C-alpha positions in Angstrom: -36.5 3.2 79.0 -35.4 5.7 75.9 -32.0 7.1 76.4 -31.6 10.5 77.7 -31.3 13.5 75.0 -28.3 16.1 76.9 -31.0 18.8 76.6 -33.3 16.7 78.4 -32.6 17.1 82.4 -33.4 13.7 84.6 -35.6 13.8 87.5 -33.0 13.8 89.8 -31.4 16.3 88.3 -35.0 18.2 88.0 -35.8 17.7 91.7 -32.2 19.4 92.7 -32.9 22.4 91.1 -36.2 22.6 92.5 -35.4 22.8 96.4 -32.1 25.0 95.3 -32.6 28.2 96.7 -33.5 31.6 94.5 -29.7 32.6 95.4 -28.0 29.0 95.0 -29.5 28.9 91.6 -27.6 32.8 90.7 -24.4 31.6 91.7 -25.2 28.1 89.6 -25.9 30.6 86.8 -22.8 33.0 87.2 -20.7 30.1 87.5 -21.7 28.6 84.6 -21.5 32.0 82.5 -17.6 32.4 83.8 -17.3 28.8 83.2 -18.5 29.4 79.9 -16.2 32.6 79.3 -13.1 30.9 80.3 -13.7 27.9 78.5 -14.1 30.8 75.2 -10.9 32.6 75.8 -9.3 29.0 75.4 -10.4 28.6 72.3 -9.2 32.1 71.4 -5.9 31.4 72.8 -5.9 28.6 70.9 -6.6 29.8 67.4 -4.2 32.8 67.8 -1.5 31.5 70.4 0.1 34.8 69.3 -2.5 37.1 70.7 -1.8 38.6 74.1 -3.9 38.4 76.7 -5.1 41.9 76.4 -6.2 41.3 73.0 -7.9 37.6 73.6 -10.1 39.2 77.1 -11.1 41.7 74.4 -12.4 39.6 71.5 -14.2 37.3 74.3 -15.8 40.2 75.7 -17.0 41.1 72.6 -18.1 37.7 72.1 -20.5 37.5 74.8 -21.6 41.0 73.9 -22.4 40.9 71.0 -23.1 37.3 69.8 -26.5 37.0 68.6 -27.2 33.8 67.7 
C-alpha cells in the first residue's frame, strides 16, 4: 500500500465529510479559517515582538484580505 500524501484524504475521512450536514461543513470551515488567522497572528507576534496588538490585527487582516497566491 502506497503512503498517503498530506492532501489525499483517507476513506474514513472522506466518509465523515460525506455524512456531515451543510451546517456542520460550514462550521468546520469557519473553525479552520479562524484557526489560520490565529496562527498567522502568532507568527506576526513572533516575527515582530515590538508590534502592538493593533498592528498584529491589522497585519492579519491585510494578509487575509489581499493575499492572492
